[in-house]
Legacy VTK file of the C-alpha trace (Angstrom):
# vtk DataFile Version 3.0
C-alpha trace
ASCII
DATASET POLYDATA
POINTS 247 float
5.538 -16.715 -10.587
8.624 -14.209 -10.176
9.431 -12.269 -7.333
8.974 -8.493 -7.034
10.667 -8.090 -3.594
12.978 -10.429 -2.130
13.274 -9.299 1.857
16.332 -11.203 3.641
16.749 -11.011 7.605
15.985 -7.383 7.517
16.483 -5.680 10.971
15.125 -2.212 11.896
15.928 -0.353 15.478
15.279 3.398 15.695
17.886 5.139 17.682
17.889 5.134 21.519
15.655 2.144 20.910
15.577 -1.013 23.495
14.396 -3.629 20.901
13.961 -3.511 17.238
11.109 -2.555 15.175
11.753 -5.070 12.639
13.623 -7.814 14.204
15.342 -10.280 11.463
12.343 -10.690 8.666
12.707 -12.595 5.574
9.831 -12.130 3.142
9.287 -12.447 -1.086
6.728 -10.572 -2.531
5.477 -11.981 -6.260
5.242 -9.829 -9.444
1.656 -9.415 -9.987
0.410 -9.760 -6.623
-1.749 -8.026 -4.188
0.118 -8.775 -1.113
-1.755 -7.998 2.672
0.342 -6.834 6.079
-1.528 -7.166 8.985
-1.067 -6.850 12.741
-1.474 -4.939 15.732
-1.091 -1.545 16.443
3.257 -1.066 17.134
3.477 -4.741 15.128
5.505 -3.290 12.505
3.544 -2.536 9.419
4.224 1.144 8.799
8.390 0.660 9.500
8.017 -2.621 7.111
6.597 -0.261 4.496
8.530 2.681 4.719
11.499 0.859 4.294
9.897 -0.987 1.057
9.126 2.373 -0.113
12.540 3.507 0.676
11.592 6.324 3.244
13.684 4.632 5.961
16.887 2.955 5.667
17.587 -0.666 7.338
19.108 -0.859 9.993
21.028 -4.482 8.716
19.551 -7.103 6.385
18.221 -6.459 2.184
16.292 -5.858 0.169
15.920 -6.739 -3.165
13.470 -5.601 -5.820
13.387 -7.186 -9.279
11.363 -6.082 -12.488
10.947 -6.595 -16.222
13.581 -9.042 -15.740
16.074 -6.801 -14.109
17.361 -6.309 -10.241
17.030 -2.931 -9.180
18.488 -0.631 -6.527
15.531 1.405 -4.484
16.382 4.600 -6.171
16.645 2.954 -9.389
12.472 2.269 -8.546
11.153 4.976 -7.149
9.840 6.749 -10.273
7.901 3.215 -10.882
6.834 3.011 -7.246
3.305 4.829 -6.118
2.445 4.893 -2.609
-1.303 6.023 -1.047
-1.089 7.053 2.707
-3.101 6.982 5.388
-2.882 10.238 5.989
-3.896 12.565 3.295
-1.152 13.718 0.675
-2.163 16.582 -1.302
-2.583 20.408 -1.350
-6.053 20.835 -0.366
-5.963 24.635 -1.830
-5.661 23.260 -5.075
-8.229 21.367 -7.333
-7.852 18.212 -8.282
-6.439 18.665 -11.551
-3.921 21.113 -10.331
-2.846 18.798 -7.677
-2.246 16.067 -10.374
-0.304 18.389 -12.511
1.996 18.873 -9.769
2.690 15.491 -8.726
2.882 14.301 -12.428
5.661 16.924 -12.802
7.456 15.636 -9.926
8.149 12.412 -12.170
8.623 14.324 -15.221
6.103 13.423 -17.323
5.195 14.772 -20.397
2.457 17.645 -20.266
0.846 16.161 -23.345
0.830 12.240 -21.738
-0.045 13.912 -18.534
-3.183 15.802 -19.481
-4.147 11.848 -21.116
-3.596 10.251 -17.254
-5.472 12.694 -15.388
-8.528 12.954 -17.780
-8.746 9.009 -17.176
-7.842 9.066 -13.796
-10.255 11.915 -12.637
-12.982 9.695 -14.734
-11.892 6.337 -13.019
-11.986 8.014 -9.504
-15.218 9.740 -10.351
-14.100 13.122 -9.564
-14.411 14.347 -13.416
-17.618 16.736 -12.293
-15.477 18.522 -9.289
-11.734 18.856 -11.420
-11.405 22.573 -10.955
-12.879 22.877 -7.280
-10.514 22.940 -4.253
-9.857 19.404 -2.685
-10.445 20.942 0.454
-13.698 21.338 0.447
-14.627 17.675 -0.352
-16.106 14.809 1.300
-14.125 12.139 2.813
-14.425 9.730 0.129
-13.715 11.966 -2.258
-10.740 13.011 -0.498
-9.957 9.284 -0.637
-10.214 8.939 -3.647
-7.834 12.356 -5.114
-5.771 10.745 -2.562
-5.674 7.218 -4.698
-5.040 8.933 -7.942
-1.864 10.797 -6.912
-0.403 7.379 -6.122
-1.713 6.204 -9.664
0.043 9.127 -11.475
3.182 7.289 -12.330
1.175 4.316 -13.202
3.335 2.308 -10.474
4.794 -1.037 -11.069
4.366 -1.401 -7.500
2.147 0.343 -5.128
1.608 0.597 -1.329
-1.743 1.175 0.079
-2.020 2.305 3.986
-5.438 2.324 4.900
-6.620 3.486 1.552
-10.877 2.945 2.702
-10.435 4.194 6.015
-13.718 6.905 6.869
-15.538 6.427 3.323
-18.847 5.652 2.439
-19.921 1.701 0.945
-19.744 3.629 -2.641
-16.346 4.921 -2.282
-14.765 1.862 -0.783
-16.672 0.018 -4.100
-15.039 2.269 -6.318
-11.103 2.424 -4.930
-11.486 -1.785 -4.591
-12.706 -1.873 -8.039
-9.744 0.142 -9.477
-7.028 -1.087 -7.431
-8.630 -4.631 -8.701
-8.137 -2.880 -12.082
-4.586 -2.321 -12.396
-3.637 -5.470 -10.614
-5.293 -7.054 -13.498
-2.685 -4.992 -15.578
0.238 -6.090 -13.775
0.905 -3.743 -10.706
2.089 -5.639 -7.673
-0.050 -4.092 -4.839
0.793 -4.455 -1.109
-1.502 -3.163 1.510
-2.572 -2.625 4.722
-5.467 -1.984 6.480
-8.051 -2.453 9.707
-10.856 -3.415 7.407
-10.526 -6.974 8.036
-13.323 -8.072 5.750
-12.116 -6.316 2.627
-8.933 -7.648 3.011
-10.665 -10.857 2.531
-11.689 -10.470 -0.514
-8.782 -8.226 -1.912
-5.631 -10.039 -0.690
-4.200 -13.085 -2.858
-1.426 -14.105 0.149
-1.605 -11.941 3.558
1.871 -11.922 6.177
0.785 -11.273 9.997
3.535 -9.608 11.591
3.618 -8.622 15.538
6.648 -7.278 17.523
8.526 -6.958 14.472
8.249 -10.195 13.970
6.334 -12.375 10.702
4.616 -14.605 12.588
2.404 -16.352 9.361
2.273 -15.833 6.099
0.663 -17.924 3.148
-2.726 -17.684 1.857
-5.690 -16.852 4.000
-7.612 -19.991 3.242
-4.617 -21.810 4.362
-3.497 -19.880 7.402
-7.279 -20.289 8.748
-7.860 -24.320 7.832
-4.345 -24.271 9.770
-5.083 -22.373 12.791
-9.190 -23.212 13.064
-10.476 -19.985 12.759
-13.120 -18.491 9.887
-12.114 -14.987 9.141
-9.200 -13.440 9.302
-10.544 -11.225 12.636
-10.090 -14.382 14.566
-6.962 -15.160 13.111
-5.215 -12.391 13.809
-6.777 -12.494 17.519
-5.278 -16.155 17.691
-1.935 -15.634 16.653
-1.502 -12.188 18.629
-3.323 -12.508 21.665
-6.395 -10.247 22.887
-4.632 -7.560 24.995
-5.041 -3.974 23.949
-2.145 -2.925 21.723
-1.089 1.513 22.287
LINES 1 248
247 0 1 2 3 4 5 6 7 8 9 10 11 12 13 14 15 16 17 18 19 20 21 22 23 24 25 26 27 28 29 30 31 32 33 34 35 36 37 38 39 40 41 42 43 44 45 46 47 48 49 50 51 52 53 54 55 56 57 58 59 60 61 62 63 64 65 66 67 68 69 70 71 72 73 74 75 76 77 78 79 80 81 82 83 84 85 86 87 88 89 90 91 92 93 94 95 96 97 98 99 100 101 102 103 104 105 106 107 108 109 110 111 112 113 114 115 116 117 118 119 120 121 122 123 124 125 126 127 128 129 130 131 132 133 134 135 136 137 138 139 140 141 142 143 144 145 146 147 148 149 150 151 152 153 154 155 156 157 158 159 160 161 162 163 164 165 166 167 168 169 170 171 172 173 174 175 176 177 178 179 180 181 182 183 184 185 186 187 188 189 190 191 192 193 194 195 196 197 198 199 200 201 202 203 204 205 206 207 208 209 210 211 212 213 214 215 216 217 218 219 220 221 222 223 224 225 226 227 228 229 230 231 232 233 234 235 236 237 238 239 240 241 242 243 244 245 246
């Protein structure tokens, strides 16, 4: 597999902080991979994803991107990046159709292409029947699904997911994971983090465990479970990061 993202000696220290939030991280994510990043609260997961998305500047180190046989700067890659945050990122007073038109226009997608893409996405996330209702009136699962659709409007080559199924019912969770599997089969590289560890076990090709800003383990789940003599991802996290509470 070709490398999609190559991280070398990455450091991030926030202003006036007494330690690094990311502490000399080396990591490679392969093209077409479903890559999970897991760790306790405050471990550095959100900071790492924010750096990879170009939201935060690293203090030092390098992040390289490689797609379509080309090395790209993050600014070149951004039109091909999707980000689905844990917090809802839509306008609740607008309908699904209006939200998708707005975010699609930000990417400069032509009206004809955008209309067809919106129809397909609304069908995929099961919201076609409420496409003209205000999103603010939706259930939690419906809001999660429109949140995902917005992140997919530009047909990203690289998709970042932060807790994409938190607080949803089983049916919405199955629909979201099924759509993610589909776009991954079509070639989208996915970087994923969640506290739903059973879901992560089934979804991710490889995982990295991060704690106190350091990568403490990286491999396929099967290899990590075998190496640490545990039976599931939850036990693996406890084994490697301890039982003390994180706030």
